[in-house]
C-alpha positions in Angstrom: 75.1 -64.4 3.7 75.3 -62.7 0.3 74.4 -58.9 -1.5 72.8 -60.1 -4.8 73.1 -57.2 -8.0 69.9 -56.4 -9.6 69.9 -55.6 -13.3 66.6 -54.0 -13.4 66.8 -52.7 -17.8 69.8 -52.3 -20.4 68.5 -49.4 -20.9 70.8 -46.0 -20.5 70.9 -41.8 -20.8 74.7 -42.6 -20.4 76.4 -45.2 -23.4 79.6 -46.3 -21.3 81.8 -48.2 -23.1 83.4 -49.9 -20.3 79.9 -51.0 -19.3 79.0 -55.0 -19.5 75.1 -54.4 -19.1 74.7 -55.7 -22.1 71.4 -58.6 -21.8 70.1 -58.2 -25.5 66.9 -57.6 -22.9 64.2 -54.9 -25.2 61.3 -55.6 -22.7 61.2 -54.4 -18.7 60.3 -56.8 -16.0 56.6 -55.8 -14.8 57.7 -54.7 -11.0 55.8 -57.7 -10.2 57.7 -60.3 -11.7 60.8 -58.4 -9.7 59.6 -59.1 -6.4 59.4 -62.3 -7.2 62.1 -62.6 -7.7 63.2 -60.2 -4.3 61.2 -63.4 -2.4 62.9 -65.8 -4.3 66.4 -64.5 -3.1 65.2 -63.4 0.4 63.7 -67.3 0.5 66.9 -68.9 0.1 68.1 -67.6 3.4 71.3 -66.8 1.9 71.0 -63.4 0.5 70.2 -60.4 2.8 71.7 -57.5 0.7 70.2 -56.4 -2.9 71.4 -53.3 -4.6 69.8 -52.4 -7.4 71.5 -51.6 -11.1 71.2 -51.4 -14.7 71.4 -50.0 -17.8 71.3 -46.5 -15.6 68.4 -47.9 -12.3 66.1 -43.8 -11.9 64.8 -45.0 -15.7 63.1 -47.9 -14.4 59.5 -46.4 -13.2 59.2 -48.6 -10.6 62.6 -48.5 -8.5 60.9 -46.4 -6.2 58.5 -49.7 -4.9 60.9 -51.6 -5.5 63.4 -50.3 -2.5 60.6 -50.6 -0.2 59.3 -53.5 -1.2 63.4 -55.3 -0.4 63.3 -53.0 2.5 60.0 -54.8 4.2 61.8 -57.7 3.7 64.5 -56.3 6.7 66.6 -56.2 3.5 69.9 -53.9 3.0 69.0 -51.9 0.2 71.9 -50.6 -1.8 71.7 -48.7 -6.0 74.4 -47.8 -8.2 73.9 -45.4 -10.7 75.6 -42.5 -12.5 74.2 -40.2 -10.6 72.6 -37.9 -12.8 68.7 -38.4 -12.6 69.8 -38.3 -8.9 67.1 -36.5 -7.1 66.2 -34.5 -3.8 62.9 -35.8 -4.2 63.5 -39.0 -5.0 65.3 -39.0 -1.9 63.1 -37.2 0.2 60.2 -39.4 -0.7 62.4 -43.1 -0.8 66.1 -42.3 1.6 64.5 -44.3 4.9 64.7 -46.9 2.7 68.7 -47.0 1.2 71.7 -48.1 2.8 74.0 -47.4 0.6 74.2 -45.3 -3.1 77.5 -46.1 -5.0 78.0 -43.9 -7.7 79.9 -45.0 -10.8 82.8 -42.3 -11.9 85.4 -43.1 -14.3 86.8 -39.7 -14.6 86.6 -36.1 -13.6 87.4 -35.1 -16.1 85.3 -33.9 -18.9 86.7 -34.9 -21.6 88.1 -38.2 -20.8 84.5 -38.9 -19.8 82.8 -38.5 -23.5 85.8 -40.5 -24.7 85.1 -43.1 -22.4 80.8 -42.8 -23.4 80.8 -41.8 -20.1 78.2 -39.0 -21.5 74.4 -38.8 -22.8 74.0 -38.5 -25.8 73.8 -34.0 -26.1 76.9 -34.5 -24.1 75.7 -34.3 -20.2 78.6 -36.2 -17.7 78.5 -36.4 -14.4 81.2 -35.1 -13.2 82.9 -33.6 -9.5 80.1 -30.5 -9.7 77.8 -32.8 -9.6 78.2 -34.8 -7.4 78.8 -32.1 -5.3 75.4 -30.9 -6.1 74.1 -34.3 -4.6 76.8 -35.0 -1.8 74.5 -32.6 0.5 71.6 -34.4 0.5 73.7 -37.6 0.5 74.8 -36.4 4.4 71.2 -35.0 5.5 69.7 -38.6 4.8 72.7 -40.9 6.6 73.4 -42.7 3.1 76.3 -44.3 3.2 78.7 -43.1 -0.4 80.7 -45.8 -2.5 82.4 -45.1 -6.3 83.1 -47.2 -8.6 86.3 -46.5 -11.1 86.5 -48.7 -13.6 89.8 -48.6 -14.7 90.7 -48.6 -18.4 93.2 -47.5 -21.6 91.2 -43.7 -21.4 91.9 -42.6 -17.8 94.7 -44.8 -16.5 97.0 -42.1 -15.8 94.4 -39.8 -13.9 94.6 -38.2 -10.9 91.8 -38.8 -8.9 91.4 -39.5 -5.4 92.5 -35.5 -5.2 89.0 -34.7 -6.0 87.8 -37.1 -3.1 89.6 -35.0 -0.3 87.3 -34.1 2.5 85.1 -35.3 1.5 82.6 -38.8 3.7 83.5 -41.6 0.8 82.5 -44.5 2.5 84.1 -47.1 0.1 86.2 -46.3 -2.7 86.4 -48.7 -5.6 89.1 -49.5 -8.1 88.4 -52.3 -11.1 90.2 -53.4 -13.7 87.8 -52.4 -17.0 87.3 -56.7 -17.2 87.4 -57.9 -21.3 83.3 -58.5 -22.5 82.6 -59.9 -25.5 79.0 -61.3 -25.8 79.1 -61.9 -29.9 77.6 -58.0 -30.6 79.8 -55.9 -28.4 83.4 -55.8 -27.0 85.5 -53.7 -25.0 89.0 -55.0 -26.2 90.1 -51.7 -27.2 89.9 -50.1 -23.3 91.9 -53.3 -22.1 95.0 -52.7 -19.7 97.9 -54.5 -18.3 98.5 -54.8 -14.4 101.6 -53.1 -14.9 98.8 -50.3 -16.0 95.9 -51.2 -13.9 98.8 -50.7 -11.0 99.7 -47.3 -12.1 96.6 -45.8 -11.4 96.7 -47.5 -8.0 100.5 -46.4 -6.9 99.6 -42.7 -7.9 95.7 -42.3 -6.2 95.8 -43.7 -3.0 93.0 -43.0 -0.4 91.5 -44.5 3.0 88.5 -46.7 2.2 89.8 -48.0 -1.1 89.0 -51.2 -2.2 91.2 -52.2 -5.1 90.2 -55.3 -7.2 91.4 -57.4 -10.4 89.0 -59.3 -10.9 85.7 -59.7 -11.2 85.4 -63.6 -12.5 83.0 -65.4 -10.5 82.0 -63.1 -7.5 79.6 -61.7 -8.1 76.2 -62.8 -8.6 74.1 -60.5 -11.3 70.1 -60.8 -12.1 70.0 -59.6 -15.2 67.0 -57.6 -17.0 65.8 -61.1 -17.8 66.0 -62.6 -14.2 68.0 -64.3 -14.8 72.0 -65.6 -12.9 74.7 -65.2 -15.5 77.8 -67.3 -15.7 80.5 -64.1 -16.0 83.5 -66.3 -16.3 85.2 -65.2 -19.6 85.2 -69.1 -21.2 81.2 -69.4 -19.7 79.9 -66.1 -20.2 76.1 -66.2 -20.3 72.8 -67.9 -17.9 73.2 -69.7 -15.1 69.3 -70.2 -14.3 66.1 -68.4 -14.1 65.3 -66.7 -11.6 61.2 -66.1 -12.1 60.7 -70.1 -12.8 63.6 -71.6 -10.9 64.3 -71.1 -6.4 67.2 -69.7 -6.4 68.6 -71.8 -3.8 68.5 -74.6 -7.1 70.6 -72.2 -9.1 73.2 -70.9 -7.2 74.2 -74.4 -6.8 74.7 -75.1 -10.5 76.8 -71.5 -10.4 80.6 -72.2 -10.3 80.6 -69.4 -7.7 84.3 -67.8 -6.1 83.6 -68.0 -2.5 87.0 -67.0 -1.4 87.4 -63.0 -3.9 83.3 -62.7 -2.5 84.5 -62.4 1.4 87.5 -60.5 0.7 86.1 -58.1 -1.4 85.0 -57.1 2.6 88.0 -57.5 4.3 90.3 -55.6 2.0 90.0 -51.9 2.5 92.7 -51.0 2.2 93.5 -47.6 4.4 95.1 -44.7 2.8 95.8 -41.4 4.3 93.3 -39.6 2.6 
């Protein structure tokens, strides 16, 4: 059974330069269109979990409604967010439908975050203080906590993991920045070598850490237009639309790396915090 990432929109209040979510989509799919896609996934018999992403999913006006809908189908629900728009009020209303919230945090250093564009236009960042403000409410609602960190040229020397000591973090995913070029946007100046990536990994041990140096065709990414994407560097593009085709038909054309996908859930590294 698979988890599928639903990128509800491209819009974001941050402008992170490591982000690959550039779908050339200026309109939002309606809540009914996203429910159709969720139904499509559910009826395939191959999907048991959905992850709401963006852009910034908390900017999508019907996120709560979609969370409730997916939960009503007994799908596991997670969200990946930059954290800046997560509130106690939202958690009080919808947390019972959410299994996990993942926070994209590439740095706890404010200056590095700003350099990477991981901030709003008025230089608002989401660092350790902001995380600790929302942390008690996540525990109160028994929501699992995940952190995603993309290692790149600006943060690979950072001492990151000591900020997590003593916190209940269910999974910390450390990813090597993926090369991206869609003809309009590229991140070539952020790329690092495997040696530099391993330097960060060695300097930042942590329990429940997962290290990934490749994301190619091991994630199900549904873009803001409702399309399943092929994310291999040589063939980046659309596999098919889940608005007009059954998921199983689209999946049959997807160059999927099942072994890499399955390894993601078995290779948690247990290090002392």
